[in-house]
C-alpha positions as CSV (number, residue, x, y, z in Angstrom):
1,M,-127.8,-73.1,-274.2
2,K,-126.3,-76.5,-274.9
3,L,-122.6,-77.2,-274.7
4,R,-120.7,-80.4,-275.3
5,S,-117.8,-82.2,-273.7
6,K,-116.1,-85.3,-274.8
7,I,-115.3,-88.1,-272.4
8,T,-111.6,-89.3,-272.7
9,S,-110.3,-92.8,-272.3
10,K,-109.7,-91.9,-268.6
11,Y,-113.3,-90.7,-268.1
12,Q,-112.2,-87.1,-267.9
13,I,-114.1,-84.2,-269.4
14,T,-113.2,-80.5,-270.1
15,I,-115.7,-78.1,-268.6
16,P,-116.7,-75.5,-271.3
17,K,-115.5,-72.0,-270.7
18,E,-119.0,-70.6,-270.5
19,I,-119.8,-73.0,-267.6
20,R,-116.5,-72.4,-265.8
21,E,-117.1,-68.7,-265.9
22,S,-120.8,-69.0,-264.9
23,L,-119.9,-71.2,-261.9
24,K,-116.7,-69.1,-261.2
25,L,-114.6,-72.2,-261.3
26,S,-110.8,-72.3,-261.3
27,M,-108.2,-75.0,-261.1
28,E,-108.5,-77.3,-258.1
29,D,-112.1,-76.2,-257.4
30,V,-114.6,-79.0,-256.6
31,I,-117.9,-79.6,-258.4
32,E,-120.7,-81.7,-257.2
33,W,-122.8,-84.0,-259.4
34,S,-126.4,-85.1,-258.7
35,I,-128.9,-87.1,-260.6
36,D,-132.7,-87.0,-260.3
37,E,-135.7,-87.6,-262.5
38,K,-135.0,-84.3,-264.4
39,G,-131.5,-85.2,-265.3
40,I,-127.9,-84.6,-264.2
41,H,-127.0,-81.4,-262.3
42,I,-123.6,-79.9,-261.7
43,E,-122.8,-77.2,-259.2
44,S,-119.8,-75.6,-257.6
45,A,-119.0,-77.2,-254.2
46,N,-116.7,-74.4,-253.1
47,K,-118.3,-72.6,-250.3
48,P,-116.5,-69.8,-248.4
49,F,-115.7,-70.9,-244.9
50,L,-117.0,-67.7,-243.4
51,E,-120.5,-68.6,-244.7
52,Y,-120.7,-70.9,-241.6
53,K,-119.6,-68.1,-239.2
54,G,-121.4,-68.2,-235.9
55,F,-122.9,-71.7,-236.6
56,L,-120.8,-73.5,-234.0
57,N,-120.8,-72.7,-230.4
58,Q,-118.0,-70.6,-229.0
59,G,-116.1,-71.4,-225.9
60,S,-116.0,-74.9,-224.4
61,S,-118.6,-77.2,-225.8
62,D,-119.1,-80.8,-227.0
63,I,-117.0,-80.7,-230.3
64,K,-118.6,-84.0,-231.5
65,S,-122.0,-82.6,-231.1
66,D,-121.1,-79.4,-232.9
67,I,-119.6,-81.3,-235.8
68,G,-122.7,-83.4,-236.0
69,K,-124.9,-80.2,-236.1
70,A,-122.7,-78.7,-238.8
71,W,-122.9,-81.8,-241.0
72,K,-126.7,-81.9,-240.6
73,E,-127.0,-78.2,-241.6
74,R,-124.7,-78.8,-244.6
75,A,-126.8,-81.8,-245.7
76,K,-130.0,-79.6,-245.5
77,R,-128.4,-76.9,-247.7
78,Y,-127.3,-79.3,-250.4
79,S,-130.4,-81.4,-250.5
80,K,-132.5,-78.5,-251.9
């Protein structure tokens, strides 16, 4: 399926309805763009917070270390 969007003078585009529905996008959602040798890829960046449940240590811990671990795990998930 090929769909088109026109770029406005402010470099904005309208996401076609079929794509919005497929990605389950709504107003104020965030999308991520990536480019590789195969082309441009767009995906929803909205991830439910509870998806990360249990990832961080509970109780007293090193918060900087925990945040670093969370960022590394997130980077792994999005680099696929």
